[in-house]
C-alpha positions as CSV (number, residue, x, y, z in Angstrom):
1,M,-13.4,13.6,-17.3
2,V,-16.4,11.3,-16.8
3,R,-14.8,8.7,-19.0
4,R,-11.6,9.0,-17.1
5,A,-13.4,8.6,-13.7
6,I,-15.2,5.5,-15.0
7,L,-11.8,4.0,-16.2
8,I,-10.1,4.7,-12.9
9,S,-13.0,3.2,-11.0
10,M,-12.7,0.1,-13.2
11,V,-9.0,-0.2,-12.4
12,F,-9.6,0.0,-8.7
13,A,-12.3,-2.7,-8.9
14,T,-9.8,-4.9,-10.9
15,L,-7.1,-4.4,-8.3
16,A,-9.4,-5.3,-5.4
17,A,-10.5,-8.5,-7.1
18,T,-7.4,-9.9,-8.7
19,G,-4.4,-8.0,-7.5
20,G,-4.2,-6.0,-10.8
21,S,-4.0,-8.5,-13.6
22,S,-6.5,-10.3,-15.7
23,G,-6.8,-14.1,-15.6
24,A,-5.4,-14.2,-12.1
25,A,-8.2,-16.0,-10.4
26,T,-5.7,-18.7,-9.1
27,F,-3.2,-16.1,-7.8
28,I,-3.2,-13.7,-5.0
29,N,-1.0,-10.9,-6.4
30,W,0.8,-7.9,-5.0
31,P,1.0,-5.7,-8.2
32,A,2.6,-2.4,-6.9
33,Y,4.4,-0.7,-4.1
34,L,1.8,-0.1,-1.3
35,F,-0.5,-2.5,-3.2
36,R,-2.9,-0.1,-4.9
37,P,-3.1,3.6,-6.0
38,T,-4.6,4.7,-2.7
39,H,-1.7,3.1,-0.8
40,T,-3.7,0.7,1.5
41,S,-0.7,-1.7,1.8
42,R,-3.2,-4.5,2.5
43,S,-3.9,-7.7,0.5
44,P,-7.4,-8.8,1.8
45,A,-7.3,-12.1,-0.2
46,A,-3.9,-13.2,1.2
47,M,-5.0,-15.3,4.2
48,A,-2.7,-18.3,4.4
49,I,-0.5,-16.8,7.1
50,T,-2.6,-16.3,10.3
51,T,-2.3,-15.1,13.8
52,S,-2.2,-18.8,14.8
53,N,0.5,-20.1,12.4
54,A,2.6,-16.9,12.1
55,S,5.1,-18.2,14.7
56,S,5.8,-21.4,12.8
57,L,6.6,-20.1,9.3
58,V,9.2,-22.0,7.3
59,R,11.8,-20.4,5.1
60,A,11.1,-21.7,1.5
61,W,14.1,-20.2,-0.3
62,T,16.5,-17.2,-0.6
63,W,17.4,-15.4,-3.7
64,K,20.4,-13.1,-3.9
65,P,21.2,-10.7,-6.7
66,A,24.4,-11.4,-8.6
67,P,27.5,-9.4,-7.5
68,P,28.8,-6.4,-9.5
69,T,30.7,-7.3,-12.6
70,M,32.1,-3.9,-13.6
71,T,34.1,-1.1,-12.2
72,G,32.0,1.4,-10.1
73,Q,28.9,-0.8,-10.1
74,P,27.0,-0.6,-6.8
75,F,26.9,-3.5,-4.3
76,A,24.4,-6.3,-4.8
77,T,21.9,-5.0,-2.1
78,L,18.1,-4.6,-2.2
79,A,16.3,-1.4,-1.5
80,A,13.3,-1.9,-3.7
81,S,10.3,-4.0,-2.7
82,P,9.1,-7.2,-4.6
83,T,6.1,-7.1,-6.9
84,V,4.3,-10.5,-7.3
85,V,2.0,-11.2,-10.2
86,N,0.8,-14.5,-11.5
87,G,3.5,-16.6,-9.7
88,V,6.4,-14.4,-10.8
89,I,8.3,-11.9,-8.6
90,Y,9.7,-8.7,-10.2
91,I,12.4,-6.7,-8.4
92,G,15.4,-4.4,-9.2
93,A,18.7,-4.7,-7.3
94,N,21.1,-2.0,-6.4
95,T,23.4,-3.3,-9.1
96,C,20.7,-2.0,-11.5
97,V,19.9,-5.5,-12.7
98,F,16.1,-6.0,-12.9
99,S,15.0,-9.6,-12.4
100,A,12.0,-11.9,-12.8
101,I,12.0,-14.7,-10.3
102,S,9.9,-17.9,-9.9
103,E,7.7,-17.5,-6.9
104,S,7.7,-21.2,-6.2
105,T,11.4,-21.9,-6.5
106,G,13.2,-18.6,-6.1
107,K,15.1,-19.2,-9.4
108,P,15.6,-16.4,-11.9
109,I,13.5,-16.5,-15.1
110,W,15.3,-13.5,-16.7
111,N,17.7,-10.8,-15.7
112,R,18.1,-7.3,-17.4
113,F,20.9,-4.8,-16.7
114,I,19.8,-1.2,-17.2
115,A,22.2,1.4,-15.7
116,F,23.5,2.8,-12.4
117,T,24.6,6.2,-11.2
118,P,28.3,6.4,-10.3
119,K,29.6,7.9,-7.0
120,L,30.2,11.6,-7.8
121,T,29.0,14.2,-5.3
122,C,26.9,11.7,-3.2
123,N,28.5,9.0,-1.0
124,A,27.6,6.0,-3.1
125,A,26.8,4.7,-6.5
126,K,23.1,3.6,-6.8
127,G,21.0,1.3,-8.9
128,F,17.3,0.4,-8.4
129,T,15.3,1.9,-5.4
130,S,12.1,2.2,-7.3
131,T,9.6,-0.7,-6.9
132,A,7.9,-1.9,-10.1
133,T,4.2,-1.8,-10.8
134,V,3.0,-4.6,-13.0
135,A,-0.2,-4.2,-15.0
136,N,-1.8,-5.0,-18.3
137,D,-1.1,-2.6,-21.1
138,P,-4.5,-1.0,-21.8
139,T,-4.0,-1.2,-25.6
140,T,-2.3,-4.6,-26.1
141,G,-3.4,-6.4,-23.0
142,K,0.1,-7.5,-22.4
143,L,1.5,-7.8,-18.9
144,T,3.9,-4.9,-18.5
145,I,6.4,-3.8,-15.9
146,Y,6.7,-0.1,-15.1
147,V,9.7,1.0,-13.1
148,G,12.0,4.0,-12.6
149,A,15.7,3.4,-13.2
150,A,18.9,5.1,-12.1
151,D,19.5,6.5,-15.6
152,G,16.5,8.9,-15.0
153,Y,14.1,7.0,-17.3
154,L,10.8,5.4,-16.6
155,Y,10.8,2.0,-18.3
156,A,8.0,-0.1,-19.6
157,L,9.3,-3.7,-19.9
158,D,7.6,-6.8,-21.4
159,A,7.0,-9.0,-18.3
160,A,7.7,-12.2,-20.2
161,T,11.1,-11.2,-21.5
162,G,12.3,-8.0,-19.8
163,N,12.6,-6.3,-23.2
164,T,11.9,-2.5,-23.4
165,V,8.4,-1.6,-24.6
166,W,9.1,2.1,-24.2
167,R,11.1,4.5,-22.0
168,A,10.4,8.1,-21.1
169,A,12.8,10.7,-19.5
170,V,11.9,11.8,-16.0
171,G,15.1,13.5,-14.8
172,I,18.3,12.6,-16.6
173,P,21.3,12.7,-14.2
174,S,24.4,14.7,-14.9
175,T,27.7,13.0,-15.8
176,T,29.7,15.3,-13.4
177,V,27.4,15.5,-10.3
178,N,24.8,13.3,-8.6
179,D,21.7,15.4,-9.2
180,Y,18.6,13.5,-10.4
181,Y,17.7,10.0,-9.1
182,L,14.4,8.1,-9.1
183,W,13.7,7.2,-5.5
184,G,10.0,6.8,-5.9
185,S,7.9,4.1,-7.4
186,P,5.4,4.6,-10.3
187,T,1.6,4.7,-9.7
188,V,-0.3,3.2,-12.6
189,V,-4.0,4.1,-12.8
190,G,-6.5,5.3,-15.4
191,G,-4.2,4.6,-18.4
192,E,-1.4,6.8,-17.0
193,V,1.8,6.4,-15.0
194,Y,2.8,8.9,-12.4
195,I,6.3,9.2,-10.9
196,G,8.2,11.7,-8.8
197,I,11.2,13.9,-9.7
198,S,13.9,13.9,-7.0
199,S,17.5,14.5,-6.3
200,Q,19.8,11.7,-5.2
201,C,21.3,13.2,-2.0
202,D,20.6,17.0,-2.3
203,N,24.2,17.5,-3.5
204,P,23.0,19.3,-5.6
205,L,19.3,19.8,-5.2
206,V,17.1,19.6,-8.3
207,R,13.8,21.1,-9.2
208,G,11.4,18.5,-7.8
209,G,7.9,17.5,-8.9
210,I,5.8,14.8,-10.7
211,K,5.6,13.6,-14.3
212,A,2.8,11.6,-15.9
213,F,3.0,9.5,-19.0
214,S,0.7,7.4,-21.2
215,Q,0.7,3.9,-19.9
216,S,0.6,2.5,-23.5
217,T,3.1,4.7,-25.3
218,G,5.2,6.6,-22.7
219,S,4.2,9.9,-24.2
220,P,4.1,12.9,-21.8
221,A,0.7,13.4,-20.1
222,G,1.5,16.2,-17.6
223,T,4.1,17.7,-15.4
224,Y,4.0,19.4,-12.0
225,L,7.1,21.3,-10.9
226,A,7.1,22.0,-7.2
227,V,9.2,25.2,-7.3
228,P,9.4,28.0,-9.8
229,S,11.9,28.3,-12.6
230,G,15.3,29.2,-11.2
231,S,14.6,27.5,-7.8
232,V,15.5,24.0,-6.7
233,G,14.2,21.7,-4.0
234,A,10.9,20.1,-3.1
235,S,11.8,16.7,-4.4
236,V,9.1,14.1,-4.5
237,W,11.0,11.3,-2.8
238,S,7.9,9.1,-2.3
239,T,5.2,7.6,-4.5
240,P,2.0,9.5,-5.7
241,A,-1.4,8.3,-4.4
242,V,-4.4,8.6,-6.7
243,N,-8.1,8.4,-5.6
244,S,-11.0,7.1,-7.6
245,A,-11.7,10.6,-9.0
246,G,-8.2,10.7,-10.5
247,Q,-6.8,13.3,-8.1
248,V,-3.1,12.9,-7.3
249,F,-1.6,13.4,-3.9
250,V,2.1,13.9,-3.3
251,T,4.4,14.8,-0.5
252,T,7.4,17.1,-1.1
253,G,10.9,17.5,0.2
254,N,13.0,20.3,1.6
255,N,13.2,23.8,0.3
256,D,15.8,25.8,-1.7
257,P,18.1,27.2,1.0
258,N,18.7,30.3,-1.2
259,S,14.9,30.9,-1.6
260,P,13.2,29.1,1.4
261,S,9.7,30.4,0.7
262,A,9.7,29.6,-3.1
263,G,7.3,26.9,-4.2
264,D,5.7,23.9,-2.5
265,S,8.4,22.4,-0.3
266,N,7.7,20.5,2.9
267,S,4.1,20.0,1.9
268,I,1.2,17.7,1.1
269,V,-0.2,18.7,-2.3
270,R,-3.3,17.7,-4.2
271,L,-3.1,17.8,-8.0
272,S,-5.6,17.2,-10.8
273,S,-5.2,14.2,-13.1
274,T,-3.3,16.5,-15.5
275,L,-1.0,17.6,-12.6
276,T,-2.5,21.1,-12.1
277,R,-2.1,22.0,-8.4
278,Q,-5.5,22.2,-6.6
279,D,-4.7,22.5,-3.0
280,I,-1.7,22.5,-0.6
281,W,-0.8,22.4,3.1
282,T,2.8,23.2,4.2
283,V,4.3,22.2,7.6
284,P,4.9,25.4,9.6
285,A,8.4,26.5,9.5
286,A,8.7,26.6,13.3
287,M,8.2,22.8,13.3
288,L,11.0,22.1,11.0
289,K,14.6,21.3,11.8
290,R,17.4,19.8,9.7
291,D,16.2,17.8,6.9
292,D,12.5,17.6,8.3
293,D,10.7,17.2,5.1
294,F,8.3,14.6,3.8
295,G,9.9,11.3,2.7
296,G,6.9,9.0,3.2
297,S,4.2,8.4,0.7
298,P,0.7,9.7,1.4
299,T,-2.1,7.3,2.3
300,L,-5.7,7.9,1.4
301,F,-8.3,6.8,4.0
302,T,-11.7,7.8,5.3
303,A,-13.0,8.9,8.8
304,T,-16.3,9.7,10.3
305,I,-16.1,13.3,11.5
306,N,-19.2,14.9,13.0
307,G,-21.3,12.1,11.6
308,T,-20.0,12.5,8.0
309,K,-17.8,10.1,6.2
310,T,-14.8,12.2,5.1
311,A,-12.1,11.5,2.6
312,M,-8.7,11.9,4.3
313,V,-5.0,11.9,3.4
314,G,-2.1,11.4,5.8
315,A,1.7,11.2,5.7
316,C,4.5,11.1,8.2
317,N,7.1,13.9,8.2
318,K,10.8,13.1,9.0
319,D,10.4,15.0,12.2
320,G,8.3,12.1,13.5
321,W,4.9,13.8,13.2
322,Y,2.0,12.1,11.3
323,F,-0.4,14.7,9.8
324,A,-3.9,13.8,8.8
325,L,-5.9,16.2,6.6
326,R,-9.2,16.4,4.8
327,A,-8.4,15.3,1.2
328,N,-10.7,18.0,-0.3
329,N,-9.5,20.9,1.9
330,L,-5.8,20.6,2.6
331,A,-5.4,24.3,3.1
332,A,-7.6,24.0,6.3
333,G,-4.7,22.2,7.9
334,P,-4.5,19.0,9.9
335,V,-7.6,17.5,11.4
336,W,-5.1,15.8,13.8
337,K,-1.4,15.1,14.2
338,L,0.4,12.5,16.2
339,Q,4.1,12.2,17.0
340,V,5.0,8.6,16.3
341,G,8.8,8.9,16.1
342,A,11.8,11.0,16.8
343,G,13.2,13.5,14.3
344,F,15.9,12.7,11.8
345,S,19.0,11.1,13.4
346,N,22.4,12.2,12.1
347,I,24.0,9.2,13.6
348,T,21.7,6.3,12.4
349,G,19.8,7.9,9.6
350,D,16.5,6.8,11.2
351,Q,13.5,8.8,10.2
352,C,9.7,8.6,9.9
353,I,9.2,7.7,6.2
354,A,6.8,4.8,6.2
355,A,3.3,5.1,4.8
356,A,0.3,4.2,6.9
357,V,-1.7,1.0,6.4
358,W,-5.4,1.2,5.9
359,N,-7.9,-1.8,5.9
360,G,-11.0,0.2,5.3
361,S,-11.7,1.0,9.0
362,H,-8.4,0.8,10.9
363,L,-5.3,2.9,10.4
364,F,-1.8,1.6,11.4
365,I,1.2,3.8,11.5
366,A,4.9,2.8,12.0
367,G,7.8,4.9,13.0
368,N,11.3,5.2,14.3
369,Q,12.5,5.9,17.9
370,T,9.7,6.6,20.3
371,T,8.5,6.3,23.9
372,I,5.6,4.1,24.9
373,G,4.4,3.8,28.5
374,G,7.6,5.4,29.8
375,T,9.9,3.0,27.8
376,T,12.0,4.1,24.9
377,Y,12.0,1.9,21.8
378,F,13.9,2.1,18.6
379,G,10.6,1.7,16.6
380,S,6.9,1.1,16.9
381,I,3.6,0.4,15.3
382,R,0.4,2.0,16.4
383,E,-3.2,1.6,15.6
384,V,-5.0,5.0,15.7
385,N,-8.5,6.3,15.4
386,P,-8.7,7.6,11.8
387,A,-11.0,10.5,12.8
388,T,-8.9,11.8,15.8
389,G,-5.5,10.2,15.8
390,A,-6.2,8.8,19.3
391,V,-4.0,5.7,19.9
392,I,-5.9,2.4,20.2
393,W,-2.8,0.3,20.8
394,A,0.9,0.9,20.6
395,T,3.7,-1.8,20.3
396,G,7.3,-0.9,20.8
397,L,9.9,-2.7,18.6
398,P,13.7,-3.2,18.9
399,G,14.4,-1.5,15.5
400,A,13.3,1.5,13.6
401,I,10.5,0.8,11.0
402,M,11.3,2.9,8.0
403,G,9.8,0.7,5.3
404,T,6.0,0.6,5.2
405,P,4.3,-2.3,7.0
406,T,2.0,-4.7,5.2
407,L,-1.3,-6.2,6.4
408,N,-2.9,-9.4,5.1
409,G,-6.5,-10.6,5.1
410,S,-6.0,-12.7,8.3
411,G,-5.1,-9.6,10.4
412,V,-1.3,-10.2,10.4
413,I,0.9,-7.1,10.1
414,A,4.4,-7.6,8.7
415,A,7.1,-5.0,9.3
416,A,10.9,-5.0,9.2
417,S,13.5,-2.7,10.6
418,Y,16.2,-0.6,9.1
419,D,18.2,0.7,12.0
420,G,21.8,1.8,12.4
421,A,21.6,2.4,16.1
422,S,23.9,0.5,18.5
423,G,21.9,-2.2,20.3
424,S,19.0,-2.2,17.9
425,T,17.6,-5.3,16.1
426,N,17.2,-5.6,12.4
427,A,14.6,-8.3,11.8
428,A,11.0,-8.9,10.5
429,F,8.2,-8.6,13.0
430,L,4.7,-10.1,12.7
431,L,1.9,-8.6,14.8
432,N,-1.7,-9.2,15.5
433,S,-3.5,-6.2,14.0
434,S,-6.4,-6.5,16.5
435,N,-4.3,-5.9,19.6
436,G,-0.7,-5.2,18.5
437,N,0.6,-8.3,20.1
438,L,4.0,-9.5,18.7
439,L,3.3,-12.9,17.1
440,T,6.9,-13.7,16.1
441,T,10.3,-12.2,15.1
442,I,12.0,-13.5,12.0
443,T,15.7,-13.1,12.3
444,T,17.2,-11.8,9.1
445,N,20.4,-10.2,10.4
446,A,19.9,-7.5,7.8
447,K,18.4,-4.1,7.4
448,D,15.2,-3.9,5.4
449,F,14.3,-0.7,3.5
450,G,11.7,-2.3,1.2
451,Q,8.2,-3.4,2.0
452,L,7.4,-6.9,3.1
453,V,4.8,-8.5,0.8
454,F,2.0,-11.0,1.3
455,A,1.2,-12.8,-2.0
456,D,-0.5,-16.2,-2.5
457,N,0.5,-18.3,0.5
458,D,3.8,-16.6,1.2
459,L,5.5,-13.7,2.9
460,F,8.4,-12.1,1.0
461,I,11.1,-10.2,2.9
462,P,13.5,-8.0,0.8
463,T,16.6,-7.5,2.9
464,N,19.5,-5.1,2.4
465,N,22.3,-7.6,2.1
466,Q,20.8,-11.1,2.6
467,G,18.7,-11.2,-0.5
468,L,15.0,-11.8,-0.9
469,I,13.6,-14.4,1.5
470,A,10.4,-16.3,1.1
471,Y,8.4,-17.8,4.0
472,H,5.3,-19.9,4.0
473,P,3.1,-21.8,6.7
């Protein structure tokens, strides 16, 4: 365990210095979904876009995934977020084609088709939603892509060619129903890869949980199943967070309707590095309505409570409440909670599933429909006191923010909306993190489920149906 803790600490130090890859001194990388294993969603070295020039960004290029070429293949949309390492962007499309793209030109370097789930018992076929993590193989030193695919396998791909290094089964979907699907993104830390087990649309539910694999070989390294044998539910829709001690934090989905009290559904859970459950807090049943489970990834942060620096973990439930707990004592319940959005909407699908942004002292939380100062907005971003949840500033926005916002080193927050409500606006919004002032709105005319990314001098916006768009000062 001591050696493992040292290795994890070294990984965190490397991520902070270079964006997660060796020899990257001339690049400012974004190596994984939510940037690093603790889910800060902040790139401190990306400083080219500032509060002064944010309103005058120029579109550099647009890349669109190729349209479907076979019967039943999903539409060419983007739900995953871009990963940017050493001048190359890596992203999977809903067609289940994974691509490497030149950061400077937006031209594809290589494309790799893997697989998609057909439309069976869910309302649509699906390809990639999982965002890739790009890191050096700890044995060979080769730059490697780790990503979950629609065929239920976790893939390790050679970053230079897209060829498979290894693949490992997470949850293999049935050929007759839409059961297993990899919504979450892999977390790579300490020589292991963690990824959630989830259903596609709860029709049917599956037995949710987490699996861990060796980063070098793909061999199994641990499994956490969130409900007992014979039960289903508690999907891990989101991405595991891992602290410097190797503890794994996950949020879980809805319960088994035939056995509501079975297992760890609707919870924030702490696991050991080998995925043994250590602690849990469950949302009280009285607070939950239809589909009010956790869809957002946990964020690890710190707060000074009663004069003591305290490790914290927080996540937003689909009911619109953000819960913050002591990371070493989940069972004690929330230190604070804050309603940042409305509950799940049957009409628009809007829900609170964004992770928070943490810059080391400030916590920023996004959400869907909310009321600020007596005015109702489709979405918002708030800065809150990490110790109490007290709102420092709140900015209403004309669209629901479902994808996690991003923060750069110049204090610019980037967020985009994914809203189906009549009269809402789907666009990218840049805000000043110090006061919440809206710096500019970038019109995309498209929903955005993925996370906007700051890398090198650019901002990358992954839209649902207008492709991946690059902006620079």
